[in-house]
C-alpha positions in Angstrom: 102.0 80.6 85.8 104.9 83.3 85.6 103.7 86.8 86.6 104.7 89.8 84.5 105.4 93.3 85.9 105.8 96.2 83.7 107.8 99.1 84.8 107.2 102.5 83.3 110.5 104.4 83.4 114.1 103.0 82.5 116.0 104.4 85.3 118.4 102.9 87.9 115.3 101.9 90.0 113.9 99.5 87.4 117.5 98.4 86.9 117.6 97.2 90.4 114.3 95.3 90.2 115.7 93.1 87.6 117.7 90.8 90.1 114.9 90.2 92.5 112.5 89.7 89.8 114.6 86.8 88.3 114.8 85.4 91.9 111.2 85.5 92.4 110.4 83.9 88.9 108.8 87.2 87.6 109.1 88.4 84.2 110.1 92.1 84.2 109.4 94.5 81.1 110.5 98.0 81.1 109.0 100.9 79.2 112.3 103.1 78.9 112.4 106.7 77.8 115.3 106.1 75.3 117.9 103.7 74.2 120.8 103.0 76.6 118.9 103.6 79.8 120.0 102.2 83.2 117.3 99.6 83.0 118.0 98.7 79.2 118.7 95.1 80.2 114.9 94.5 80.7 113.7 97.2 78.2 111.2 95.5 76.0 109.9 99.0 74.8 111.1 102.6 74.1 108.6 105.4 74.1 107.1 108.5 75.7 105.4 107.7 79.3 103.3 110.8 78.8 101.5 109.3 75.6 98.5 107.1 76.6 98.6 105.0 73.5 102.3 104.2 73.9 101.8 103.2 77.8 98.5 101.2 76.9 100.5 99.2 74.2 103.2 98.6 76.5 100.5 97.4 79.2 98.6 95.1 77.0 100.4 91.9 78.2 101.4 92.5 81.7 99.7 91.4 85.2 100.5 94.8 86.8 102.0 98.2 86.0 104.3 100.2 88.3 106.9 103.0 88.1 110.4 103.8 88.2 109.3 107.5 88.8 106.1 109.3 89.7 105.9 111.5 86.5 103.4 109.6 84.4 100.6 112.1 84.0 97.1 111.4 85.6 95.4 111.2 82.3 97.6 108.3 81.2 97.2 106.7 84.7 93.4 107.0 84.3 93.6 105.5 80.9 95.3 102.4 82.3 92.8 101.9 85.0 89.8 102.3 82.5 91.4 99.9 80.3 91.3 97.2 83.2 95.1 97.4 83.9 96.1 96.7 87.4 98.3 99.9 88.4 100.1 100.1 91.6 100.3 102.5 93.0 97.2 103.7 91.5 96.4 107.3 90.2 94.6 108.0 93.5 97.9 107.4 95.6 100.4 108.9 93.1 98.5 112.4 93.1 100.0 112.8 96.4 103.4 112.2 95.3 103.0 114.4 92.0 101.6 117.6 93.4 103.1 118.7 97.0 100.3 121.0 97.5 97.6 118.2 97.2 99.9 116.1 99.5 100.2 118.7 102.2 96.4 119.2 102.3 95.9 115.4 102.6 98.5 115.0 105.3 96.8 117.7 107.2 93.7 115.8 107.1 95.6 112.7 108.3 96.8 114.7 111.3 100.3 113.9 110.2 102.9 116.3 111.6 104.5 118.5 109.1 106.0 122.1 108.7 103.5 125.0 108.8 102.8 125.6 105.0 100.6 127.5 102.5 99.9 128.0 99.0 101.0 131.2 97.6 99.4 132.5 94.5 101.9 135.7 93.9 104.6 137.6 95.6 102.2 139.4 98.0 101.1 136.1 99.4 104.7 134.9 99.9 105.5 138.3 101.4 102.8 137.6 104.1 104.2 134.2 104.7 107.6 135.3 105.2 106.5 138.1 107.5 104.7 135.3 109.6 107.8 133.1 109.7 110.8 135.2 110.5 111.6 136.5 107.1 112.8 133.2 105.4 111.0 130.2 104.1 111.2 127.4 101.7 109.5 127.7 98.4 108.8 124.6 96.3 107.3 124.2 92.8 104.3 122.0 93.4 105.1 119.5 90.7 108.2 118.0 89.2 111.1 118.8 91.6 113.5 116.2 92.7 117.1 116.0 94.2 117.0 119.7 95.2 115.4 121.0 91.9 112.3 123.1 92.3 113.3 124.1 95.9 114.7 127.5 97.2 115.3 128.9 100.6 114.1 132.5 100.1 114.1 135.9 102.1 112.5 138.0 99.5 109.5 137.1 96.8 111.8 138.2 94.3 113.9 135.3 94.7 111.3 133.2 92.9 109.8 135.8 90.6 110.4 133.7 87.5 108.7 130.6 89.1 105.6 132.7 89.7 105.7 134.1 86.1 105.9 130.5 84.7 103.6 128.7 87.1 99.8 128.0 86.0 99.0 127.8 89.8 100.1 128.5 93.2 103.6 127.7 94.7 104.1 125.9 97.9 105.6 127.9 100.9 107.0 126.0 103.9 108.5 127.1 107.0 112.1 126.8 107.3 112.4 124.0 109.9 115.3 124.1 112.3 115.9 120.4 112.0 118.9 118.4 113.5 118.9 115.7 111.0 117.0 114.1 108.1 115.5 110.6 108.3 113.7 108.3 106.1 111.0 105.8 106.9 110.5 102.9 104.1 107.1 101.1 104.4 105.6 98.6 102.0 101.8 97.8 101.5 100.0 95.2 99.3 96.7 95.9 97.8 95.0 93.5 100.2 96.2 95.4 103.0 99.3 94.0 104.5 101.8 96.5 105.7 105.5 96.3 106.8 108.0 98.9 108.0 111.8 99.0 107.9 113.9 100.5 110.7 114.0 104.3 110.2 117.4 105.4 108.7 119.3 108.6 108.8 119.9 110.6 105.5 122.6 113.2 104.7 121.9 115.6 101.9 124.5 117.4 100.1 123.4 120.2 97.7 120.1 118.9 97.8 120.9 115.4 96.9 121.1 112.3 99.0 124.7 111.3 99.8 124.8 108.9 102.5 122.3 106.8 104.6 122.8 105.1 107.8 120.1 102.4 109.0 119.1 102.2 111.5 119.4 105.8 112.3 122.1 106.4 115.2 121.1 107.6 118.5 117.4 106.9 117.6 115.4 106.0 120.6 112.8 103.3 120.7 110.1 106.0 120.9 111.3 107.7 117.9 111.5 104.3 116.0 108.1 103.4 116.8 106.7 106.8 116.0 108.3 107.0 112.7 106.9 103.5 111.7 103.5 104.3 112.9 103.8 107.5 110.9 104.8 105.8 107.7 102.2 103.2 108.2 99.5 105.7 108.7 100.3 107.6 105.4 100.6 104.4 103.5 97.1 103.4 104.5 95.6 106.9 104.4 96.8 107.5 100.9 96.0 104.0 99.6 99.6 103.4 98.6 100.5 100.1 97.0 104.3 99.2 96.6 107.0 100.9 98.4 106.6 104.3 100.2 109.4 106.5 101.4 108.5 109.0 103.9 111.2 111.6 104.1 111.4 113.3 107.5 113.0 116.2 109.7 113.8 115.5 113.2 113.9 118.5 115.7 116.1 118.9 118.9 113.1 117.9 120.9 112.8 114.5 118.9 109.7 115.6 117.1 109.5 114.5 113.5 107.8 116.2 110.7 107.1 115.0 107.1 109.1 116.5 104.4 108.3 114.7 101.2 107.1 111.3 99.9 108.1 108.9 97.3 105.8 106.0 96.0 108.6 103.7 94.9 111.9 102.3 95.8 114.0 105.1 96.8 117.6 106.2 97.2 117.2 106.2 101.1 116.3 102.6 100.9 119.1 101.3 98.9 120.9 100.1 102.0 118.3 97.3 102.2 119.8 95.6 99.0 122.7 94.3 101.4 121.5 95.2 104.7 117.9 93.8 105.4 116.2 90.3 105.0 114.2 91.7 102.1 115.5 94.6 100.0 113.2 97.2 98.8 113.2 96.2 95.3 112.1 92.5 96.2 109.7 94.1 98.6 108.1 96.3 95.9 107.7 93.5 93.4 105.9 91.5 96.0 103.7 94.3 96.9 102.6 95.3 93.7 101.8 91.6 92.9 99.9 91.3 96.0 102.1 88.6 97.3 103.1 88.3 101.0 105.6 90.9 102.2 109.1 89.8 103.3 110.8 90.5 106.6 112.2 93.9 107.1 114.9 92.9 109.7 118.4 94.2 109.5 121.2 91.5 108.8 123.7 93.3 110.9 123.7 96.3 113.6 124.5 98.8 110.9 124.0 99.3 107.3 125.7 102.2 105.3 124.9 103.5 102.0 127.2 106.0 100.0 126.1 107.6 96.6 128.6 107.7 94.0 128.0 111.1 92.5 129.5 112.2 89.1 131.9 109.4 88.7 135.5 109.7 87.6 136.5 112.6 85.1 138.3 110.2 82.9 137.4 106.5 82.1 134.3 104.6 83.1 133.3 103.3 86.5 134.4 99.7 85.3 138.0 100.8 85.3 137.8 101.3 88.9 136.1 98.2 90.1 139.1 96.0 90.5 141.1 98.1 92.8 138.1 99.0 94.8 137.3 95.3 95.3 140.6 94.4 96.2 141.0 97.3 98.9 137.4 96.8 100.4 136.2 93.3 99.7 133.3 93.7 102.3 131.9 96.6 100.4 128.9 95.9 97.9 129.3 98.0 94.6 126.1 98.9 92.8 126.4 100.7 89.3 123.6 101.9 87.2 125.3 101.8 83.6 125.2 105.5 83.3 128.0 107.7 81.9 129.8 109.8 84.6 128.6 113.5 84.8 129.0 116.2 87.4 126.4 115.7 90.1 124.9 112.6 88.5 123.9 109.7 90.5 125.9 106.7 88.8 126.1 104.2 91.7 126.3 103.5 95.3 128.1 101.4 97.8 126.7 99.5 100.9 128.6 98.3 103.8 127.2 96.4 106.7 128.8 95.4 110.0 128.4 95.5 113.6 130.7 98.3 114.1 129.3 101.6 112.7 132.6 103.5 112.4 134.1 100.3 110.2 130.8 100.3 108.0 131.1 104.1 107.3 134.6 103.9 106.4 134.2 100.9 104.3 131.5 102.6 102.1 133.0 105.8 101.9 136.6 104.5 101.1 135.1 102.1 98.3 133.0 104.8 96.7 135.9 107.1 96.7 137.5 104.9 94.1 134.8 105.9 91.6 135.3 109.7 92.1 137.9 111.8 90.5 
């Protein structure tokens, strides 16, 4: 009997679940926020994910509900569970991806390495934290931030005065970590407990947005890869995550790793798995939320490189650039999201895999370059 997965949210992550759903014989339905969303190919409903009745009506005929993003309010998630709907990841796990203060507290309980942090209720609290941490810190809004939004490096509490004024609770202050690079550890966990980990990847951020990913992370020692995988598994199990989990990490000069943020869904840092791993993160997510045996996470080549297409061309659409990009770089895999170009917007990405890192980096960057102005 065909299983049906309902995805709340119509963005590119839901879009990229469509192909593996077809291959697995899974029916995919999407509750999109509006018409012409990235996942409109599978959108069977359009409505407000913040409205419990809308989401309950969408969930009525599916076997499991999962998500394109973590923004569905807790009362809506609880209403789904109370109605007997299978929800993966569930509200107990999602709270840690929805509120960074709750996440930091739970990670501390698990003994996970993380930056020094504090909940700061006002400018006086923040001034005290700054004084204790060399005069500079990272301040985050606990809820709703992504892609660099809701994150500021500050040296004066006045830098976030408007955040204090608008917030109904404390902000999160973190030490400014002198990291040497950023990493990402992807893990998948199914409800019955099986967990698998992918090779840790290096991520490159520009203006707070992921620009490139290399997997496995270059120059990563065996010890580093083992520690990152073990940490990802510990967090997935300790938080009760079901589905894909992305653990964003800082690496320091002495090879320590610290947890930066979490995402409980397929994540930009795992897009390389579409063409570079035995099982893509999108197929893996579907397997996990349906409690099916998880797929192998082995790389298909020595290196996989993902380069985001940000913004897109100033004139014309992305499709106008496909032919020349394909002709010039036939080994590159181009993935677009059905979005109109807009400065800074993620409109697609390019993957390249191979046994030579420089070649893979060149192919991915050069192919992606055809889709920019």
